[in-house]
NULUMRO-956861 format. One record per residue (C-alpha): residue number from 1; x, y, z. Coordinates in steps of 0.2 Angstrom, whole numbers, plus 2048, in hexadecimal, padded with zeros to 3 digits. Layout:
REM NULUMRO-956861
REC     k    px    py    pz
REC   NUM     X     Y     Z
...
END
This chain:
REM NULUMRO-956861
REC     k    px    py    pz
REC     1   965   573   B53
REC     2   956   57D   B4E
REC     3   950   57D   B60
REC     4   961   584   B66
REC     5   960   592   B5A
REC     6   94E   596   B5E
REC     7   953   596   B71
REC     8   962   5A1   B6E
REC     9   958   5AD   B63
REC    10   94A   5AE   B70
REC    11   957   5B2   B7D
REC    12   95F   5C0   B72
REC    13   94E   5C7   B6E
REC    14   949   5C7   B81
REC    15   959   5CF   B85
REC    16   957   5DD   B78
REC    17   945   5E0   B7E
REC    18   94B   5E2   B90
REC    19   958   5EE   B8A
REC    20   94C   5F9   B81
REC    21   93F   5F9   B8F
REC    22   94C   5FD   B9C
REC    23   94A   60E   BA4
REC    24   955   61B   B9C
REC    25   960   627   BA7
REC    26   95E   639   BA6
REC    27   96D   643   BA0
REC    28   978   64D   BAC
REC    29   97D   65F   BAA
REC    30   98E   65A   BA4
REC    31   987   650   B96
REC    32   97D   65F   B8F
REC    33   98C   66B   B8C
REC    34   99F   66B   B8A
REC    35   9AB   66F   B97
REC    36   9BA   679   B91
REC    37   9C3   67B   BA2
REC    38   9D0   66D   B9F
REC    39   9D3   673   B8D
REC    40   9D8   684   B94
REC    41   9E2   67D   BA2
REC    42   9EC   673   B94
REC    43   9EE   682   B89
REC    44   9FE   685   B80
REC    45   A01   693   B73
REC    46   A03   68B   B62
REC    47   A14   68C   B5A
REC    48   A0B   68D   B48
REC    49   9FE   699   B42
REC    50   9EE   694   B4A
REC    51   9E3   693   B3A
REC    52   9F0   687   B32
REC    53   9EC   67C   B41
REC    54   9DA   67E   B3F
REC    55   9DA   67B   B2C
REC    56   9EA   671   B28
REC    57   9E3   669   B18
REC    58   9DE   67A   B11
REC    59   9EF   682   B16
REC    60   9F8   674   B0D
REC    61   9ED   677   AFD
REC    62   9F1   68A   AFE
REC    63   A03   687   B00
REC    64   A04   67B   AF1
REC    65   9F9   686   AE6
REC    66   A07   694   AE6
REC    67   A14   687   AE0
REC    68   A09   682   AD1
REC    69   A05   68B   AC1
REC    70   9F2   689   AC5
REC    71   9EA   69B   AC3
REC    72   9DB   699   ACE
REC    73   9D7   693   AE0
REC    74   9C6   691   AE7
REC    75   9C3   692   AFA
REC    76   9B3   68C   B00
REC    77   9B1   696   B10
REC    78   9A1   69C   B1A
REC    79   9AC   6AA   B22
REC    80   9B6   6B6   B17
REC    81   9C1   6BA   B26
REC    82   9C6   6A8   B29
REC    83   9CC   6A7   B17
REC    84   9D5   6B7   B18
REC    85   9DE   6B3   B28
REC    86   9E3   6A2   B22
REC    87   9EA   6A9   B12
REC    88   9F4   6B6   B1C
REC    89   9FC   6A8   B26
REC    90   A00   69D   B17
REC    91   A05   6A9   B09
REC    92   A17   6AF   B0B
REC    93   A18   6C1   B10
REC    94   A23   6C5   B02
REC    95   A16   6C1   AF5
REC    96   A0B   6D1   AF0
REC    97   9FA   6CD   AF5
REC    98   9E9   6D7   AF5
REC    99   9D8   6D2   AFD
REC   100   9C9   6D9   AF4
REC   101   9B7   6D8   AFB
REC   102   9B0   6E4   AEE
REC   103   9B7   6E7   ADD
REC   104   9B1   6EA   ACB
REC   105   9B7   6EA   AB9
REC   106   9C3   6F9   ABB
REC   107   9CA   6F2   ACB
REC   108   9CF   6E1   AC4
REC   109   9D3   6E5   AB1
REC   110   9D8   6F7   AB1
REC   111   9D1   707   AA8
REC   112   9D4   70E   A97
REC   113   9D2   721   A95
REC   114   9D4   72D   A86
REC   115   9DD   73D   A89
REC   116   9D9   74D   A80
REC   117   9E7   74B   A74
REC   118   9E0   73A   A6F
REC   119   9ED   72F   A78
REC   120   9E7   71F   A81
REC   121   9EC   71C   A93
REC   122   9EB   70B   A9B
REC   123   9E9   70B   AAE
REC   124   9EE   6FA   AB5
REC   125   9E1   6F0   ABF
REC   126   9E4   6E5   ACE
REC   127   9E8   6D6   AC3
REC   128   9F6   6E0   ABA
REC   129   9FC   6E7   ACB
REC   130   9FE   6D6   AD3
REC   131   A04   6CD   AC4
REC   132   A11   6C3   ACE
REC   133   A06   6C3   ADE
REC   134   9F5   6BE   AE4
REC   135   9E3   6C5   AE3
REC   136   9D7   6BE   AF0
REC   137   9C5   6C2   AEA
REC   138   9B5   6C0   AF3
REC   139   9A9   6B8   AE6
REC   140   99A   6C3   AE9
REC   141   99E   6D1   ADC
REC   142   9A0   6C3   ACF
REC   143   98F   6BC   AD2
REC   144   987   6CE   AD2
REC   145   98F   6D1   AC1
REC   146   992   6C0   AB8
REC   147   99A   6C9   AA9
REC   148   9A9   6CD   AB5
REC   149   9AB   6BA   AB9
REC   150   9AB   6B6   AA6
REC   151   9B8   6C3   AA3
REC   152   9C3   6BD   AB2
REC   153   9C1   6AB   AAC
REC   154   9C7   6B0   A9A
REC   155   9D6   6B9   AA1
REC   156   9DB   6AA   AAC
REC   157   9D9   69E   A9D
REC   158   9E3   6A8   A90
REC   159   9F0   6AE   A9D
REC   160   9F1   6C0   A98
REC   161   9E7   6D0   A98
REC   162   9E0   6D9   A89
REC   163   9DC   6EB   A88
REC   164   9CA   6E7   A84
REC   165   9C8   6E0   A96
REC   166   9CB   6F1   A9D
REC   167   9BC   6FC   AA1
REC   168   9B7   709   A93
REC   169   9BF   6FE   A86
REC   170   9AE   6FD   A7D
REC   171   9AD   710   A7C
REC   172   9BD   713   A73
REC   173   9BC   712   A60
REC   174   9CE   712   A5C
REC   175   9DA   703   A5C
REC   176   9DE   6FD   A6E
REC   177   9EF   6FA   A74
REC   178   9F7   6E9   A74
REC   179   9FB   6E3   A85
REC   180   9FB   6D1   A82
REC   181   A0D   6CF   A84
REC   182   A0C   6D1   A97
REC   183   A09   6C0   A9E
REC   184   9FE   6C0   AAD
REC   185   A04   6B5   ABB
REC   186   9F8   6BB   AC8
REC   187   9F1   6AE   AD4
REC   188   9DE   6B0   AD6
REC   189   9D6   6A9   AE6
REC   190   9C3   6A9   AE7
REC   191   9BB   6A8   AF8
REC   192   9A9   6A2   AF8
REC   193   99D   698   B02
REC   194   994   689   AFA
REC   195   984   692   AF6
REC   196   98E   69F   AEC
REC   197   998   691   AE3
REC   198   987   689   ADF
REC   199   982   69A   AD7
REC   200   992   69B   ACD
REC   201   98F   68A   AC6
REC   202   97D   690   AC1
REC   203   985   69F   AB9
REC   204   993   696   AB0
REC   205   991   683   AB0
REC   206   9A2   682   AA8
REC   207   9AB   68C   AB5
REC   208   9B7   67D   AB8
REC   209   9BF   680   AA7
REC   210   9CB   68B   AB0
REC   211   9D9   681   AB8
REC   212   9D6   683   ACA
REC   213   9D8   67B   ADC
REC   214   9CB   67A   AE9
REC   215   9CC   67A   AFC
REC   216   9BF   67D   B0A
REC   217   9BF   684   B1C
REC   218   9B3   67C   B27
REC   219   9A8   688   B32
REC   220   9A9   67B   B40
REC   221   9BA   674   B46
REC   222   9BB   664   B51
REC   223   9BE   666   B63
REC   224   9D0   661   B67
REC   225   9DD   668   B72
REC   226   9E6   66E   B63
REC   227   9D6   677   B5C
REC   228   9D3   67F   B6D
REC   229   9E4   685   B6E
REC   230   9E3   68D   B5C
REC   231   9D2   695   B60
REC   232   9D8   69C   B71
REC   233   9E8   6A2   B68
REC   234   9DD   6AB   B5B
REC   235   9D2   6B3   B69
REC   236   9E2   6B9   B71
REC   237   9E8   6C1   B61
REC   238   9D7   6C9   B5E
REC   239   9D7   6D0   B70
REC   240   9E9   6D7   B6C
REC   241   9E2   6DF   B5C
REC   242   9D4   6E7   B66
REC   243   9E0   6EE   B73
REC   244   9D7   6E5   B81
REC   245   9DE   6DC   B90
REC   246   9E0   6C9   B8F
REC   247   9D1   6BD   B92
REC   248   9D1   6B3   BA2
REC   249   9CD   6A0   BA1
REC   250   9BB   6A4   BA7
REC   251   9B8   6B0   B98
REC   252   9C0   6A4   B8C
REC   253   9B6   695   B92
REC   254   9A6   6A0   B90
REC   255   9AB   6A5   B7E
REC   256   9B0   693   B79
REC   257   99F   68D   B80
REC   258   996   69A   B75
REC   259   9A0   694   B66
REC   260   99A   682   B6B
REC   261   988   687   B6C
REC   262   989   68F   B5B
REC   263   990   67F   B54
REC   264   982   675   B5E
REC   265   98F   667   B60
REC   266   999   662   B70
REC   267   9A8   65D   B66
REC   268   9A9   66C   B5A
REC   269   9AB   67E   B5B
REC   270   9A5   68B   B4F
REC   271   9B4   695   B48
REC   272   9AF   6A6   B42
REC   273   9BC   6B4   B44
REC   274   9AE   6C0   B40
REC   275   9A3   6BA   B4E
REC   276   9B2   6B9   B5B
REC   277   9B7   6CB   B57
REC   278   9A5   6D1   B57
REC   279   9A2   6C8   B68
REC   280   9B1   6D0   B70
REC   281   9AE   6E1   B6A
REC   282   99C   6E1   B70
REC   283   9A0   6DA   B81
REC   284   9AC   6E8   B84
REC   285   99D   6F4   B85
REC   286   997   6EC   B95
REC   287   9A6   6F3   B9F
REC   288   9B2   701   BA0
REC   289   9C2   6F8   BA4
REC   290   9C8   6F3   B93
REC   291   9C6   6E1   B97
REC   292   9B9   6D3   B93
REC   293   9B4   6C7   BA0
REC   294   9A7   6B9   BA2
REC   295   99A   6C5   BA8
REC   296   99C   6D0   B99
REC   297   99A   6C2   B8D
REC   298   98B   6BB   B95
REC   299   983   6CD   B95
REC   300   987   6CE   B82
REC   301   97F   6BD   B7F
REC   302   96F   6C2   B89
REC   303   96E   6D2   B80
REC   304   96F   6CA   B6E
REC   305   963   6BD   B73
REC   306   956   6C9   B79
REC   307   958   6D4   B6A
REC   308   954   6C5   B5F
REC   309   946   6BE   B69
REC   310   936   6C8   B63
REC   311   92F   6B9   B59
REC   312   932   6AD   B67
REC   313   92A   6B9   B74
REC   314   91A   6BA   B6A
REC   315   91A   6A7   B6A
REC   316   91C   6A7   B7D
REC   317   90F   6B4   B7F
REC   318   902   6A9   B77
REC   319   907   69C   B84
REC   320   905   6A8   B92
REC   321   8F4   6AE   B8C
REC   322   8ED   69C   B89
REC   323   8EB   69F   B76
REC   324   8F6   68F   B73
REC   325   8EF   681   B7D
REC   326   8FC   676   B85
REC   327   8F9   669   B92
REC   328   909   668   B9D
REC   329   903   65D   BAB
REC   330   8F9   64D   BAE
REC   331   8F6   640   BA1
REC   332   8EB   63E   B91
REC   333   8E8   631   B84
REC   334   8EE   634   B73
REC   335   8F6   645   B77
REC   336   909   64A   B78
REC   337   914   659   B78
REC   338   920   65A   B6A
REC   339   92E   666   B67
REC   340   932   670   B57
REC   341   93E   67E   B50
REC   342   937   68E   B49
REC   343   940   695   B3A
REC   344   93B   6A6   B34
REC   345   941   6AD   B23
REC   346   94C   6BC   B26
REC   347   94D   6B9   B39
REC   348   95F   6B6   B3F
REC   349   95C   6A8   B4B
REC   350   950   699   B4E
REC   351   947   695   B5E
REC   352   93E   686   B65
REC   353   92B   684   B68
REC   354   920   677   B70
REC   355   911   670   B67
REC   356   903   664   B6B
REC   357   900   654   B61
REC   358   8F0   64B   B63
REC   359   8E9   63B   B5C
REC   360   8D7   634   B5C
REC   361   8D3   623   B56
REC   362   8C4   61C   B4C
REC   363   8BE   60D   B43
REC   364   8CA   60B   B34
REC   365   8D8   601   B2C
REC   366   8E8   606   B35
REC   367   8EB   616   B2C
REC   368   8F2   625   B35
REC   369   8E8   634   B2D
REC   370   8F4   642   B2D
REC   371   8EA   652   B2D
REC   372   8F9   65D   B2B
REC   373   8FD   654   B1B
REC   374   8EB   653   B14
REC   375   8E9   666   B16
REC   376   8FB   669   B0F
REC   377   902   671   B1E
REC   378   910   664   B1F
REC   379   91D   660   B13
REC   380   924   650   B0B
REC   381   930   64B   B19
REC   382   922   64D   B26
REC   383   917   641   B1B
REC   384   925   635   B1A
REC   385   927   634   B2D
REC   386   915   631   B30
REC   387   915   623   B23
REC   388   924   61B   B2C
REC   389   91B   61C   B3D
REC   390   90B   614   B35
REC   391   916   606   B2D
REC   392   91F   603   B3D
REC   393   910   602   B48
REC   394   906   5F7   B3C
REC   395   914   5EB   B3B
REC   396   910   5E4   B4C
REC   397   8FE   5E0   B47
REC   398   902   5D7   B37
REC   399   8FA   5C8   B3F
REC   400   8E9   5D1   B3D
REC   401   8E0   5D0   B2D
REC   402   8D9   5E1   B2E
REC   403   8DF   5EE   B3C
REC   404   8CE   5F5   B41
REC   405   8D4   606   B46
REC   406   8DA   616   B3E
REC   407   8E1   626   B46
REC   408   8DE   638   B43
REC   409   8EF   641   B46
REC   410   8EF   654   B49
REC   411   8FD   661   B4D
REC   412   8F1   66C   B57
REC   413   8F1   67F   B54
REC   414   8FD   67E   B45
REC   415   8F9   68C   B39
REC   416   908   68C   B2D
REC   417   912   680   B23
REC   418   91E   674   B2C
REC   419   929   666   B27
REC   420   935   65A   B2F
REC   421   935   649   B37
REC   422   93A   64D   B49
REC   423   928   64A   B4F
REC   424   929   638   B4A
REC   425   92B   631   B5B
REC   426   91E   63C   B62
REC   427   912   636   B55
REC   428   915   624   B58
REC   429   912   626   B6B
REC   430   902   630   B69
REC   431   8FB   624   B5C
REC   432   8FF   614   B67
REC   433   8F9   61D   B76
REC   434   8E8   620   B6D
REC   435   8E7   60E   B67
REC   436   8EC   606   B78
REC   437   8E2   613   B82
REC   438   8F1   616   B8D
REC   439   8F3   629   B92
REC   440   903   633   B8E
REC   441   90B   63D   B9C
REC   442   909   64F   B97
REC   443   919   656   BA1
REC   444   924   64D   B94
REC   445   92A   655   B83
REC   446   930   64A   B75
REC   447   93A   64C   B65
REC   448   942   63F   B5A
REC   449   941   638   B49
REC   450   93E   625   B45
REC   451   944   618   B38
REC   452   938   60A   B34
REC   453   941   5FE   B40
REC   454   93D   60A   B4F
REC   455   94E   611   B51
REC   456   94E   623   B58
REC   457   958   62E   B4C
REC   458   960   63F   B4E
REC   459   957   64F   B4B
REC   460   95C   662   B49
REC   461   95A   670   B55
REC   462   95B   666   B65
REC   463   961   674   B6F
REC   464   954   680   B6A
REC   465   947   673   B6E
REC   466   94D   670   B80
REC   467   94F   683   B83
REC   468   93D   685   B7E
REC   469   938   679   B8C
REC   470   944   683   B98
REC   471   93B   693   B94
REC   472   92B   68B   B9B
REC   473   933   68D   BAC
REC   474   937   69F   BA9
REC   475   925   6A2   BA4
REC   476   91F   69A   BB4
REC   477   914   68E   BA9
REC   478   91C   67F   BB2
REC   479   925   67D   BC3
REC   480   926   66A   BC5
REC   481   933   65F   BBD
REC   482   931   65B   BAA
REC   483   939   64E   B9F
REC   484   93F   650   B8D
REC   485   942   641   B82
REC   486   94F   643   B74
REC   487   958   638   B68
REC   488   968   631   B71
REC   489   971   635   B61
REC   490   96E   648   B64
REC   491   977   647   B75
REC   492   987   64D   B6D
REC   493   97E   65C   B66
REC   494   978   663   B78
REC   495   980   674   B7B
REC   496   973   67B   B86
REC   497   973   68D   B8D
REC   498   976   691   B9F
REC   499   963   692   BA3
REC   500   960   680   B9D
REC   501   96F   679   BA5
REC   502   96A   681   BB6
REC   503   958   678   BB4
REC   504   960   668   BB0
REC   505   96C   669   BBF
REC   506   95D   66D   BCB
REC   507   954   65E   BC4
REC   508   946   669   BBC
REC   509   94A   662   BAB
REC   510   94E   650   BA8
REC   511   955   64B   B97
REC   512   954   639   B91
REC   513   95D   634   B81
REC   514   956   624   B79
REC   515   95B   61A   B6A
REC   516   94B   610   B67
REC   517   939   615   B68
REC   518   935   607   B74
REC   519   93F   610   B81
REC   520   933   61F   B81
REC   521   924   615   B87
REC   522   929   612   B99
REC   523   92D   625   B9A
REC   524   91D   62B   B91
REC   525   910   61E   B95
REC   526   917   615   BA4
REC   527   915   605   B99
REC   528   921   5FA   B8F
REC   529   91E   5F9   B7C
REC   530   919   5E7   B7E
REC   531   90B   5EC   B8B
REC   532   905   5F9   B7E
REC   533   905   5EC   B70
REC   534   8FB   5E0   B7C
REC   535   8EF   5EE   B80
REC   536   8EC   5F2   B6E
REC   537   8EA   5DF   B6A
REC   538   8DE   5DD   B78
REC   539   8D3   5EC   B72
REC   540   8D3   5E5   B60
REC   541   8CE   5D3   B67
REC   542   8C0   5DB   B70
REC   543   8BA   5E5   B61
REC   544   8BA   5D5   B57
REC   545   8B0   5CC   B64
REC   546   8A4   5DA   B65
REC   547   8A2   5DA   B52
REC   548   8A0   5C7   B52
REC   549   893   5C8   B5F
REC   550   88A   5D5   B56
REC   551   88A   5CA   B46
REC   552   884   5BB   B51
REC   553   876   5C5   B58
REC   554   871   5CB   B47
REC   555   870   5B9   B40
REC   556   866   5B4   B50
REC   557   85A   5C2   B4D
REC   558   857   5BD   B3B
REC   559   854   5AB   B40
REC   560   847   5B1   B4D
REC   561   83F   5BB   B40
REC   562   83E   5AD   B34
REC   563   836   5A0   B40
REC   564   82B   5AC   B4A
REC   565   824   5B8   B3D
END
């Protein structure tokens, strides 16, 4: 029985090994973007308001909120305009409603003034004015002036206004009028993003004492025919509001592709009414015919990209001038090209960058000496990923009492702090190349995280990293085809720009998605992982034999000295 199990396990292990060592196939252009043509062909104007289709759960909460005595509704929304338009589509038009982006104590609670004859006059604020309606408030003024939040919270808890809530009440020395008989039934809706809600909790940890409901609007909506119909309908309504001619399908496809790129997901769209309106308004500046077409949108995207590319151009200039040393052809032992994303504080966008990882071996104990971490140029996540690589590689040499080599790992020409685990796969290949003395192809670029079982995990900024490689062709730094190795899990995040797609279509860029680190070795080293392990073991055996030979020669020399001297 045990022999049967052993044989079955051996077959299964062999089959799995063959699958991992099988050559992966490069992704096609269609796999690197989303095609919206069929969605547009099948477009039907929605019968219901488009935002209620995009956010049905939130629409239901809002509708029920107005049927309950609950005084407060908190809407978590990244975009104010999304919340505003959804509320306008859900709230009955007969209900008095006001939307306030900016307000103060006087706006909300009213004003007390003293006339020349000593009479007090109370001027109603918005809460009194809309006592049977709804006030939709942007949360920002409450965070700027926390006292305003505590006053609003107090009013909501007791259910009526006091004259002392009005502005100037603290300056009046005589008795204040009694206005507590007026019950306030105003529905208060706060619109905030999650960072603002976190700030509110820090200001008032007990803010939930107010009876309230909560709902949220996602910035990204799933890609379905219904959601595309809703977004396209919203675009048509925006076009009508801007007094422009209707968009054709080519322009709509370009706009939807832009929203997909902003979402960085093939099955999602970024829905931002502000962004859609701004894009259409700006695109009209590229023609005089009161119409937006595909060429106008592309011109807008290019202009915005160029306007935000100064830091990226400095990085590219250093490549052109040879100040950053990259090897983009040939082969080299212990050296690999990695991909990173540069984020600059105060900068509106991120961009990809190529960097060189090098590894050099020495006599040691199997440790990967992470230079970046030792000089405190790398963070904790980076340190964790390096230890995972070290543990995974050393696992295959547990039969050796003392692994005789260590490796010095350097992110070349890094002069600022960095963090993340997306270089894990590149580190593993560089280190194993160094130990096995197998060269790495230098026209291949690698990104991907690892777990301790060798599975390649998803990383962030995949599109920016691929587009950094595509710019090498624009800079004339490469002309021959190159390969990019990415996690297979990131394939769904590929929403590449037109330049990158054209290079993939022409065969200049080949993208391989892998799920296990063993699949990277045939691409990068032209060897299987088993061949790499065999080479490392052979090198260790030779080192041990040399050491034993040295010891034998040493004892022989001592014996000779003892007998002949």
